[in-house]
N, CA, C and O of each residue as an XYZ file, in Angstrom:
292
protein
N     -18.202     22.067     -9.986
C     -17.275     22.439     -8.658
C     -15.769     21.946     -8.482
O     -15.173     21.354     -7.582
N     -15.246     22.683    -10.317
C     -14.224     22.225    -10.536
C     -12.913     23.202     -9.953
O     -11.731     22.875     -9.843
N     -13.601     24.576     -9.609
C     -13.004     25.414     -9.101
C     -12.663     25.246     -7.624
O     -11.678     25.909     -7.300
N     -13.048     24.752     -6.942
C     -12.947     24.161     -5.326
C     -11.655     23.612     -5.596
O     -10.577     24.190     -5.450
N     -11.835     22.557     -5.964
C     -10.259     21.890     -5.706
C      -9.227     22.695     -5.891
O      -8.467     23.010     -4.976
N      -9.108     23.119     -7.162
C      -7.389     23.798     -7.963
C      -7.778     25.190     -6.709
O      -6.683     25.526     -6.258
N      -8.919     26.059     -6.037
C      -8.529     27.113     -5.310
C      -8.007     26.675     -3.899
O      -7.311     27.408     -3.197
N      -8.530     25.030     -3.440
C      -8.211     24.569     -2.221
C      -6.652     24.207     -2.291
O      -5.960     24.909     -1.554
N      -5.928     23.175     -3.092
C      -4.932     23.252     -3.642
C      -4.117     24.502     -4.052
O      -2.980     24.476     -3.582
N      -4.297     25.197     -4.534
C      -3.268     26.518     -4.826
C      -3.020     27.096     -2.951
O      -1.988     27.552     -2.457
N      -4.564     26.819     -2.175
C      -4.305     28.055     -1.061
C      -3.050     26.904     -0.120
O      -2.054     27.239      0.523
N      -3.586     25.580     -0.371
C      -2.350     24.972      0.780
C      -1.361     25.455      0.372
O      -0.770     26.131      1.214
N      -0.749     25.379     -0.924
C       0.685     25.104     -1.652
C       1.229     26.724     -1.314
O       2.358     26.931     -0.869
N       0.148     27.926     -1.626
C       0.925     29.066     -1.207
C       1.008     29.204      0.257
O       1.902     29.997      0.553
N       0.423     28.736      1.233
C       0.597     28.890      2.561
C       1.688     27.961      3.055
O       2.018     27.992      4.240
N       2.365     26.985      2.034
C       3.332     25.998      2.673
C       2.635     24.896      3.473
O       3.550     24.109      3.712
N       1.892     24.574      3.833
C       1.095     23.714      4.167
C       1.092     22.288      3.644
O       1.124     22.034      2.440
N       1.054     21.431      4.535
C       1.287     19.956      4.146
C      -0.094     19.643      4.326
O      -0.784     20.229      5.160
N      -0.717     18.337      3.242
C      -1.745     17.713      3.175
C      -2.515     17.093      4.441
O      -3.670     17.237      4.842
N      -1.454     16.367      4.901
C      -1.962     15.850      6.154
C      -2.252     16.859      7.212
O      -3.197     16.691      7.982
N      -1.332     18.094      7.289
C      -1.985     19.010      8.804
C      -3.189     19.511      8.124
O      -3.701     20.127      9.059
N      -3.811     19.630      7.347
C      -5.208     20.163      6.936
C      -6.462     18.893      7.188
O      -7.641     18.795      7.527
N      -5.236     17.995      6.743
C      -6.593     16.376      7.016
C      -6.797     16.517      8.675
O      -7.952     16.612      9.091
N      -5.809     16.530      9.516
C      -5.656     16.878     11.037
C      -6.820     17.795     11.434
O      -7.597     17.700     12.384
N      -6.737     18.666     10.501
C      -7.418     20.188     11.253
C      -8.466     19.772     10.858
O      -9.156     19.756     11.877
N      -9.159     19.361      9.919
C     -10.390     18.792      9.831
C     -11.051     17.535     10.379
O     -12.218     17.216     10.151
N     -10.257     16.909     11.065
C     -10.385     15.586     11.180
C     -10.612     14.702     10.340
O     -11.374     13.772     10.604
N     -10.178     14.784      9.511
C     -10.216     13.646      8.105
C      -9.256     13.146      8.192
O      -8.285     13.585      8.809
N      -9.348     11.659      7.326
C      -7.792     11.113      7.088
C      -6.854     11.678      5.630
O      -7.286     12.096      4.555
N      -5.958     11.561      5.928
C      -5.541     12.220      4.788
C      -5.940     11.758      3.376
O      -5.920     12.513      2.403
N      -6.299     10.480      3.333
C      -6.879     10.476      1.829
C      -7.888     11.220      1.606
O      -8.183     11.753      0.536
N      -8.568     11.290      2.830
C     -10.116     11.932      1.785
C      -9.703     13.774      1.737
O     -10.442     14.617      1.228
N      -8.658     13.998      2.255
C      -8.091     15.482      2.033
C      -8.026     15.470      0.672
O      -8.506     16.175     -0.216
N      -6.971     14.024      0.728
C      -6.376     14.282     -1.218
C      -7.931     14.152     -2.112
O      -8.182     14.776     -3.144
N      -8.725     13.322     -1.516
C      -9.464     13.548     -2.409
C     -10.192     14.653     -2.755
O     -10.643     14.890     -3.876
N     -10.304     15.375     -1.697
C     -11.087     16.921     -2.188
C     -10.095     17.708     -2.970
O     -10.525     18.591     -3.712
N      -8.885     17.500     -2.892
C      -8.279     18.661     -3.431
C      -8.049     17.560     -5.475
O      -7.576     18.002     -6.521
N      -8.372     16.791     -5.306
C      -8.282     15.985     -6.590
C     -10.000     16.140     -7.280
O     -10.296     15.796     -8.424
N     -11.054     16.787     -6.174
C     -12.513     16.668     -7.159
C     -13.258     15.322     -7.126
O     -14.229     14.987     -7.805
N     -12.499     14.524     -6.056
C     -13.526     13.411     -6.471
C     -14.177     13.373     -5.641
O     -15.062     12.556     -5.892
N     -14.359     14.008     -4.245
C     -15.497     14.144     -3.411
C     -15.473     15.607     -3.129
O     -14.499     16.332     -3.332
N     -16.753     16.025     -2.588
C     -16.512     17.147     -2.039
C     -16.874     17.229     -0.686
O     -17.515     16.357     -0.100
N     -16.469     18.263     -0.193
C     -16.504     18.054      1.748
C     -17.566     18.814      1.728
O     -17.870     19.738      0.974
N     -18.382     18.108      3.079
C     -19.621     19.033      3.900
C     -19.443     20.436      3.931
O     -18.463     21.125      3.649
N     -20.471     20.701      4.289
C     -20.744     22.171      4.522
C     -19.889     22.648      5.321
O     -19.128     23.538      4.942
N     -19.827     21.922      7.157
C     -19.220     22.097      7.785
C     -17.739     22.095      7.663
O     -17.321     22.919      8.476
N     -16.660     21.492      6.956
C     -16.066     21.226      6.323
C     -15.514     22.357      5.573
O     -14.362     22.658      5.885
N     -15.930     22.874      4.891
C     -15.987     24.074      3.799
C     -15.820     25.463      4.652
O     -15.161     26.484      4.457
N     -16.419     25.178      5.343
C     -16.560     26.429      6.472
C     -14.988     26.340      7.432
O     -14.007     27.057      7.631
N     -15.332     25.426      7.708
C     -13.597     25.438      8.561
C     -12.158     25.719      7.374
O     -11.088     26.129      7.825
N     -12.297     25.498      6.207
C     -11.232     25.458      5.198
C     -11.582     27.312      5.089
O     -10.830     28.104      5.657
N     -12.678     27.736      4.372
C     -12.939     29.060      4.216
C     -12.238     30.182      5.356
O     -11.482     31.110      5.069
N     -12.784     29.754      6.875
C     -12.488     30.782      7.945
C     -10.760     30.142      8.307
O     -10.052     31.056      8.729
N     -10.228     29.152      8.236
C      -8.612     28.663      8.156
C      -7.949     29.452      6.949
O      -6.791     29.797      7.189
N      -8.371     29.759      5.879
C      -7.508     31.021      5.066
C      -7.922     31.688      4.690
O      -7.879     31.955      3.489
N      -8.784     32.540      5.899
C      -9.811     33.630      6.014
C      -9.956     34.148      4.419
O      -9.583     35.227      3.958
N     -10.479     33.268      3.873
C     -11.572     33.476      2.412
C     -12.953     33.079      2.563
O     -13.276     32.320      3.477
N     -13.856     33.566      1.675
C     -15.210     33.317      1.747
C     -15.320     31.925      1.035
O     -14.509     31.289      0.362
N     -16.528     31.692      1.396
C     -16.548     30.096      0.768
C     -17.255     30.286     -0.499
O     -17.317     29.273     -1.197
N     -17.924     31.581     -1.061
C     -17.895     31.693     -2.756
C     -16.446     31.947     -3.158
O     -16.365     31.974     -4.386
N     -15.557     32.094     -2.701
C     -13.865     32.375     -3.390
C     -13.601     31.015     -3.807
O     -13.218     30.636     -4.913
N     -13.997     29.961     -2.214
C     -13.717     28.760     -2.619
C     -14.337     27.784     -3.949
O     -13.744     27.077     -4.764
N     -15.489     28.030     -3.798
C     -16.445     27.375     -4.478
C     -16.471     27.881     -6.089
O     -17.177     27.487     -7.017
N     -15.378     28.952     -6.046
C     -15.300     29.584     -7.657
C     -16.525     30.086     -7.890
O     -17.025     30.006     -9.012
N     -17.271     30.769     -6.668
C     -18.868     31.713     -7.301
C     -18.519     33.538     -7.223
O     -19.117     34.560     -7.557
N     -17.130     33.180     -6.544
C     -16.450     34.573     -6.543
C     -14.728     34.268     -6.750
O     -14.044     33.321     -6.361
N     -14.276     35.810     -7.730
C     -12.931     35.837     -7.514
C     -12.333     36.893     -6.617
O     -11.265     37.405     -6.953
N     -12.957     37.273     -5.463
C     -12.649     38.290     -4.559
C     -12.626     37.096     -3.452
O     -13.492     36.226     -3.545
N     -11.826     37.040     -2.584
C     -11.493     36.106     -1.711
C     -12.018     36.694     -0.566
O     -12.440     35.933      0.304
N     -12.079     37.952     -0.384
C     -12.439     38.779      0.802
C     -13.981     38.647      1.343
O     -15.039     38.886      0.762
N     -13.656     38.070      2.977
C     -14.839     37.638      3.568
C     -15.467     38.826      3.609
O     -14.876     39.903      3.683
N     -17.086     38.635      3.550
C     -18.020     40.002      4.193
C     -18.239     39.574      5.499
O     -18.524     38.413      5.795
N     -18.057     40.864      6.602
C     -18.210     40.491      7.837
C     -19.727     41.396      8.281
O     -20.200     41.291      9.413
């Protein structure tokens, strides 16, 4: 799942959002969010969906299963 943490960090930086803000959105500690971005832990499905919805990308894009960020509606 190496693509996940790279894309997660990239999306956050591209949108100029602080990691602390993302942790608050996900209702987790900033430390746990940092662990997501470092690839140390994988988020639960509910958090993955929240991230995809927030960034308006597909979960497949976040997970590296697709290079197309568009969500299928």
